[in-house]
C-alpha positions, -999 to +999 in steps of 0.1 A: -104+498-405-073+517-419-088+507-455-121+525-444-106+552-432-083+556-461-117+553-484-132+578-463-104+601-472-105+592-506-141+603-509-133+636-493-107+639-520-132+632-548-157+656-537-128+683-533-118+675-571-153+673-580-158+709-570-126+721-584-136+706-614-169+723-611-152+756-608-132+747-634-160+738-657-173+774-647-140+792-653-139+776-692-166+801-707-149+829-721-176+854-712-171+845-675-133+842-674-129+859-639-091+857-635-094+869-600-118+840-590-094+815-606-066+832-583-088+822-556-099+790-565-066+778-571-050+792-538-080+773-523-077+740-534-040+734-544-033+726-507-062+702-507-048+685-538-014+685-520-028+671-486-042+638-503-009+629-517+004+594-501-024+587-478-029+549-490-002+524-479-021+490-488-024+494-524-003+511-551-012+546-553+020+557-576-008+568-606-031+589-584+002+601-567+014+614-600-018+627-609-019+647-580+018+660-588+006+667-622-027+683-611-009+701-586+017+719-608-008+726-634-027+746-604+003+761-596+016+770-633-019+784-640-020+803-606+019+820-612+009+824-651-026+836-646-017+873-653+004+864-683-019+839-700-041+849-726-079+842-726-075+813-752-046+802-736-060+802-699-090+787-713-070+758-728-054+752-694-084+750-678-097+725-700-063+704-696-067+711-656-105+697-659-090+665-678-064+660-652-090+666-626-114+637-643-085+615-644-075+621-610-111+615-599-112+580-620-080+569-602-096+578-569-129+560-578-106+529-589-087+532-557-125+535-538-136+502-557-107+484-549-109+496-510-147+483-512-140+451-524-110+447-497-136+456-471-163+433-483-141+405-482-125+418-447-167+421-437-171+384-448-139+371-433-149+393-399-187+377-401-173+340-410-147+347-379-173+358-355-200+332-366-172+305-361-162+322-329-199+321-318-203+284-332-169+279-310-181+293-278-214+276-285-200+244-282-174+253-257-203+265-233-224+233-241-198+209-237-173+223-212-199+246-188-237+236-197-230+198-200-207+194-166-232+218-148-258+195-158-239+166-147-233+181-116-269+190-110-278+153-115-251+143-092-262+167-067-297+151-070-284+115-064-263+127-038-295+140-018-313+108-027-282+086-010-268+075-044-236+078-042-221+058-072-221+086-097-194+097-121-179+133-116-163+154-143-126+159-145-113+193-157-087+220-150-114+248-147-134+260-122-162+235-130-136+205-125-127+221-091-165+223-080-168+187-093-137+174-072-149+192-043-185+175-045-168+145-050-149+148-022-181+155+000-201+128-017-175+103-006-174+117+030-211+115+029-213+080+020-188+071+044-206+089+072-240+074+063-228+041+058-213+040+091-246+054+105-267+028+089-243+001+100-246+013+135-285+017+132-284-017+118-261-033+146-283-017+172-316-029+156-302-063+155-292-059+192-323-050+200-342-078+181-318-100+195-325-090+230-363-093+226-359-126+212-340-135+240-365-118+266-397-136+245-376-166+246-373-169+284-407-154+291-421-183+273-397-208+287-405-192+323-446-194+315-438-235+300-418-245+333-440-224+358-476-235+343-472-271+337-463-305+354-424-306+352-420-339+334-394-354+313-409-343+280-413-307+292-376-305+304-365-319+272-389-297+252-371-268+269-337-278+263-343-282+229-359-249+224-325-235+245-303-252+218-321-240+190-321-205+204-286-202+217-270-224+185-259-249+209-247-284+192-251-306+222-270-302+256-283-322+285-290-318+321-275-335+349-292-336+385-270-344+416-291-376+423-280-392+393-306-382+368-297-373+335-320-356+309-305-354+273-317-332+246-324-343+210-290-324+201-273-349+225-253-347+258-221-331+262-197-352+280-174-339+308-146-352+291-148-329+261-125-297+260-153-277+248-178-288+275-193-259+297-210-265+328-233-242+345-248-253+382-282-252+390-283-236+423-313-243+449-309-227+483-273-221+479-267-257+468-257-273+434-291-292+424-278-302+391-256-289+360-263-276+324-240-294+303-235-277+268-213-272+237-216-242+217-212-241+180-203-205+178-192-189+210-210-157+216-213-137+251-251-131+244-258-169+243-241-173+277-263-150+292-293-166+280-279-198+294-272-186+328-308-170+329-324-200+315-305-225+343-320-198+367-357-204+356-348-241+353-339-241+392-365-223+403-390-242+384-373-278+399-375-263+431-410-258+431-416-291+416-395-307+444-414-285+470-446-293+453-442-334+454-426-333+491-457-315+499-480-337+485-460-367+501-464-350+534-499-345+531-509-379+517-486-392+550-510-370+572-539-383+559-528-418+559-518-412+597-552-401+606-565-430+588-545-455+609-552-435+641-588-439+635-582-476+625-559-481+658-586-462+679-618-482+666-612-516+648-579-523+665-595-519+700-622-539+692-602-570+675-578-565+706-610-567+730-623-596+708-590-618+710-588-611+751-626-625+752-615-655+730-588-664+753-609-660+785-636-680+768-612-706+755-600-712+794-634-715+801-642-740+780-607-760+788-625-769+820-652-788+803-634-814+780-667-828+768-670-793+747-646-803+720-672-788+693-675-755+710-636-756+717-629-761+679-654-731+670-637-708+697-603-720+685-614-709+648-627-674+660-596-669+678-573-679+651-594-658+623-596-627+648-553-630+652-551-632+616-577-598+611-550-584+641-524-588+621-536-579+588-547-549+605-514-543+623-497-545+587-523-522+573-515-497+602-477-504+592-483-492+560-504-463+565-477-449+593-447-451+567-429-421+570-412-407+537-389-379+547-369-381+515-384-372+479-357-389+463-365-426+454-334-444+464-326-424+498-366-430+508-359-469+497-324-469+522-346-452+549-372-479+548-343-509+546-329-491+579-362-495+595-369-529+583-337-544+594-343-538+629-371-564+627-353-594+607-319-613+612-318-615+572-295-592+556-312-562+535-292-544+508-292-525+477-280-542+443-283-522+410-303-494+416-307-462+396-333-436+406-330-412+379-367-410+371-393-387+384-428-398+399-458-383+415-466-386+450-490-415+448-467-433+422-433-427+448-456-443+477-472-471+459-438-482+446-422-479+483-454-497+494-448-525+472-413-529+479-418-529+519-447-556+511-422-579+495-397-574+516-421-582+546-435-613+530-398-624+522-390-617+561-421-637+575-424-666+552-393-671+531-370-682+559-341-662+539-308-650+547-304-623+522-329-598+506-312-577+476-333-548+462-326-536+424-339-511+405-326-505+364-342-484+337-345-500+303-363-484+272-377-458+295-391-487+318-382-488+354-379-526+363-379-532+403-369-566+418-366-582+454-349-612+454-345-635+485-328-668+491-354-684+511-377-714+507-395-700+476-433-694+474-462-716+466-477-720+436-513-716+455-503-694+483-524-697+513-544-675+534-509-665+553-494-644+525-525-643+504-536-608+516-498-591+510-499-606+473-534-591+464-525-559+479-492-556+457-512-566+427-537-538+436-510-514+441-496-526+405-526-519+390-531-486+403-496-479+387-506-492+353-476-514+359-471-555+358-461-575+388-444-609+383-436-635+410-414-664+402-392-691+421-356-691+418-334-723+417-329-703+455-354-682+464-381-661+452-380-628+430-409-604+429-407-581+397-424-548+391-421-533+357-434-496+356-430-476+326-419-439+335 
């Protein structure tokens, strides 16, 4: 800028010197030599020449300085000697002045050329500097501003789509501060969303587990309440419970000794990890659920408790239904017994009395032996029919107040014990099996018939009743220490054995009768 200003001043100096030269040239003509005008011109331009001195400090201006001094001296000399010089001398001075002006103008032009070169080089340098600055600013803006802002924009888009695993730019400028703030916000959002998703997932899992539990309990309730409650059904329900609640062992233990094991095995009472949940019916324990949990969970315990309640209700309904069926069957048999007693039994009693009267009448006439023998046979047949009828009436009137098989046998033994001197007792007796009402009664009738036959015909001192379970088969044996049974039993006990065979056929069971070294064994094999 200093060189440019100096160059402008130099141009002004050249203009002034050029004007002075034209004036001096105009004065050189002898015909136009005007001394007064020369005096005015010298007075006018002399200060201008002096003012142009020492203006440029960048270049060496000594020659211009000296030329200006000489030119100034010449102007002053002309001005001072104007009146003393002749026209010829004045003209010569003017020509010398013109030469000095030309020389000075050339010096100024040389200086202007140098300054123009400097200005050109400066302009190139400035342009290069501006271009480099622009490139630097472009590079800086792209790498330090535009690219970080684009990265921030991408990060914001990723965060809005719940993708928090993004890289943030670290720098010590405003973009870096903004990136740090977004990173902190992203981490906090990720933490909050992760916690929320975990809560939603846990709640969803909890609801799904609750739904599965409810569905499981509903299915078990439907199964236990709509089908006959047999051992396979109970085992299937126990297996489903073990699968649902992740139990390693599970079994059902009833207070009457019945034990139903699941396919996972039974949890023994001695195991430290064994747990028991009572099955309550009418405020009294009906049995227990014994189980071992593979992974203890409170939710599983609530399901097991609910299952025990459903099973208790199903067992109660089954027990109530069996008892009701047995009572109805007993009522029906009581009605049949009363009908038999009121009709056939009275007729047989009347015939028996008439036979006795007829026999006394015949005794008076000893010659009618054949008639007497016939009457005796009729009497014996009527007596035998009457005994058979009384036995049938006793069978129909059998009272079964206990649904448990062992208790029912004990009640029946206590009733028959009053009718004999032989000792009737239980041996090995297991009752942990379930039967229908008809099966229950048929088993009791077979046992009763076997004991009655032993009481009447075996002349025994002891009668032992055994009941064991082997490979899902119930084996009932009635053993006495009497005289044994004939290979071809007569009519006295023929009907009892026939009735037992008929009842065994109704049960799809096998009846075996064999003599022992002392006494007789009647064995019934009944498949559960």
